[in-house]
VOGU-765872 format. One line per 8 residues: number of its first residue (from 1); their letters; for each residue x, y, z of N, C-alpha, C, O. Coordinates in pm, whole numbers, plus 50000, padded with zeros to 5 digits. Example, Ala and Ser with C-alpha at 12.3 -4.5 7.8 and 13.67 -1.06 7.14 Angstrom:
2
1 = AS = 51319/49431/50780/51230/49550/50780/51320/49670/50780/51424/49668/50846 ~ 51285/49775/50708/51367/49894/50714/51290/50003/50787/51341/50114/50804
***
This chain:
83
1 = MALETERA = 77090/23075/32776/77171/23168/32848/77089/23229/32965/76969/23254/32952 ~ 77155/23252/33076/77087/23308/33190/77037/23442/33170/77103/23524/33106 ~ 76924/23472/33221/76862/23608/33210/76842/23661/33067/76842/23782/33044 ~ 76826/23574/32981/76807/23613/32835/76682/23705/32816/76688/23807/32747 ~ 76570/23666/32881/76454/23748/32866/76475/23887/32927/76439/23990/32870 ~ 76536/23886/33049/76559/24018/33115/76653/24109/33034/76633/24230/33026 ~ 76757/24047/32974/76848/24123/32893/76779/24181/32769/76807/24294/32730 ~ 76692/24107/32708/76617/24159/32592/76518/24273/32637/76498/24373/32568
9 = TYKSKLPE = 76460/24252/32754/76368/24358/32808/76448/24484/32832/76399/24592/32798 ~ 76565/24479/32887/76649/24596/32908/76681/24667/32781/76674/24789/32772 ~ 76717/24587/32680/76748/24643/32551/76632/24711/32486/76648/24818/32427 ~ 76516/24652/32494/76402/24715/32434/76344/24836/32510/76278/24923/32452 ~ 76371/24840/32641/76328/24955/32724/76438/25069/32734/76411/25179/32783 ~ 76556/25039/32687/76663/25132/32696/76630/25278/32636/76651/25378/32705 ~ 76582/25287/32515/76548/25422/32468/76449/25496/32559/76468/25615/32581 ~ 76347/25432/32611/76251/25491/32703/76319/25534/32833/76291/25641/32886
17 = LIADGNEG = 76407/25451/32884/76479/25476/33012/76567/25603/32989/76567/25690/33075 ~ 76639/25615/32881/76727/25734/32854/76637/25853/32839/76664/25958/32899 ~ 76532/25843/32762/76446/25961/32734/76385/26012/32863/76357/26131/32873 ~ 76362/25926/32962/76298/25966/33088/76408/26019/33192/76380/26047/33308 ~ 76528/26029/33141/76632/26089/33228/76687/25995/33333/76728/26040/33439 ~ 76689/25861/33306/76736/25761/33402/76875/25715/33380/76919/25619/33444 ~ 76950/25782/33289/77089/25739/33267/77171/25749/33392/77165/25850/33462 ~ 77247/25647/33420/77328/25634/33543/77254/25569/33653/77314/25532/33753
25 = KFALIKGN = 77125/25554/33638/77048/25486/33752/77043/25344/33719/77097/25302/33617 ~ 76979/25265/33804/76980/25113/33799/76837/25063/33782/76748/25092/33861 ~ 76819/24982/33667/76692/24929/33637/76684/24793/33695/76778/24714/33684 ~ 76568/24762/33759/76534/24630/33811/76438/24565/33716/76330/24618/33692 ~ 76477/24448/33659/76395/24379/33554/76373/24238/33590/76467/24164/33623 ~ 76249/24199/33584/76210/24058/33603/76125/24011/33484/76017/24062/33459 ~ 76176/23915/33415/76109/23865/33292/76094/23976/33193/76194/24038/33156 ~ 75971/24003/33147/75944/24103/33049/75910/24245/33113/75877/24341/33043
33 = DLVDVFGT = 75920/24251/33249/75881/24370/33312/75993/24454/33367/76085/24402/33431 ~ 75987/24582/33343/76072/24679/33410/76006/24709/33542/75904/24778/33545 ~ 76061/24659/33653/75991/24672/33780/75999/24815/33831/75899/24874/33872 ~ 76123/24871/33829/76149/25010/33879/76282/25050/33849/76364/24968/33806 ~ 76315/25184/33870/76448/25233/33848/76489/25297/33986/76409/25364/34052 ~ 76617/25273/34023/76672/25313/34146/76795/25395/34138/76871/25380/34042 ~ 76820/25480/34232/76943/25565/34228/77070/25491/34251/77174/25529/34198 ~ 77064/25386/34329/77184/25311/34364/77168/25161/34329/77056/25110/34327
41 = YEDAIKEG = 77277/25095/34301/77278/24953/34277/77225/24879/34405/77143/24788/34395 ~ 77271/24919/34516/77234/24855/34640/77083/24862/34662/77025/24763/34708 ~ 77015/24974/34631/76874/24981/34651/76797/24889/34556/76695/24829/34591 ~ 76852/24881/34432/76785/24798/34328/76801/24647/34370/76705/24572/34361 ~ 76916/24607/34413/76940/24467/34463/76850/24433/34576/76784/24329/34579 ~ 76849/24529/34673/76771/24499/34796/76620/24479/34755/76554/24389/34806 ~ 76571/24561/34666/76426/24550/34629/76406/24420/34548/76306/24350/34564 ~ 76502/24389/34459/76498/24265/34387/76483/24143/34479/76396/24059/34455
49 = YAKFSLEP = 76565/24133/34580/76560/24023/34676/76435/24028/34760/76382/23922/34794 ~ 76385/24145/34795/76255/24158/34872/76144/24104/34790/76059/24032/34843 ~ 76140/24137/34661/76026/24102/34577/76031/23951/34522/75933/23877/34517 ~ 76153/23918/34485/76172/23789/34413/76253/23681/34485/76278/23574/34431 ~ 76295/23712/34610/76377/23616/34687/76490/23562/34602/76572/23638/34550 ~ 76495/23434/34587/76604/23374/34511/76574/23345/34362/76654/23279/34296 ~ 76461/23393/34309/76430/23383/34168/76521/23475/34095/76558/23580/34147 ~ 76559/23439/33972/76648/23525/33899/76588/23665/33860/76473/23670/33815
57 = FLVRQVQS = 76658/23769/33874/76622/23901/33823/76752/23972/33781/76864/23932/33812 ~ 76728/24081/33708/76843/24155/33649/76849/24296/33705/76748/24367/33705 ~ 76963/24337/33752/76981/24484/33786/77087/24528/33693/77192/24464/33686 ~ 77066/24640/33618/77157/24687/33522/77159/24840/33519/77054/24904/33519 ~ 77281/24898/33517/77285/25041/33512/77248/25087/33374/77292/25032/33273 ~ 77163/25194/33374/77116/25248/33246/77230/25335/33181/77274/25435/33238 ~ 77273/25294/33069/77381/25361/32999/77345/25367/32846/77310/25266/32784 ~ 77356/25486/32791/77330/25501/32647/77428/25423/32560/77393/25369/32455
65 = TEQVHFIS = 77551/25420/32606/77654/25339/32536/77712/25237/32628/77750/25267/32741 ~ 77719/25116/32581/77770/25009/32663/77924/25014/32666/77990/25024/32562 ~ 77978/25007/32785/78126/25009/32797/78185/24871/32753/78137/24764/32788 ~ 78289/24884/32677/78358/24757/32636/78483/24745/32720/78559/24841/32730 ~ 78504/24636/32777/78621/24610/32865/78720/24521/32788/78686/24409/32749 ~ 78838/24570/32767/78939/24491/32703/79027/24426/32812/79078/24491/32904 ~ 79041/24298/32796/79126/24228/32890/79230/24154/32810/79198/24064/32734 ~ 79354/24193/32828/79471/24133/32758/79492/23992/32823/79429/23954/32922
73 = RLIPCHIS = 79577/23925/32765/79609/23789/32815/79654/23801/32959/79749/23873/32986 ~ 79588/23733/33052/79617/23740/33190/79713/23640/33239/79767/23653/33349 ~ 79737/23537/33158/79832/23431/33198/79946/23431/33100/79928/23471/32986 ~ 80058/23387/33140/80179/23386/33055/80155/23295/32932/80079/23198/32939 ~ 80215/23326/32828/80203/23249/32703/80266/23111/32715/80218/23014/32658 ~ 80372/23106/32789/80453/22987/32805/80434/22935/32944/80466/23005/33039 ~ 80383/22813/32961/80362/22749/33083/80453/22630/33090/80447/22542/33004 ~ 80537/22627/33189/80634/22513/33207/80562/22384/33242/80471/22384/33326
81 = PAK = 80601/22274/33179/80537/22148/33214/80560/22113/33355/80663/22147/33415 ~ 80457/22041/33414/80469/22000/33556/80580/21898/33568/80606/21822/33475 ~ 80646/21895/33685/80748/21800/33705/80706/21689/33786/80785/21599/33812
***
């Protein structure tokens, strides 16, 4: 899975990020390293590209509870056969 290491790093660092008052900010993570925390998504992305170019990195908003998005069926149940 893509960014598996970065996602695990975020999860392990989350209690520390929350305790340090970073909720709502954006964490920049590369591999096992929390690079920095930024006030805006745009600042975090900009720094990620400046440091890592096209190498994968993760920017994630620091949240004590993860939002769950419910998406109902987006396509009709009955699809007419092609003619």
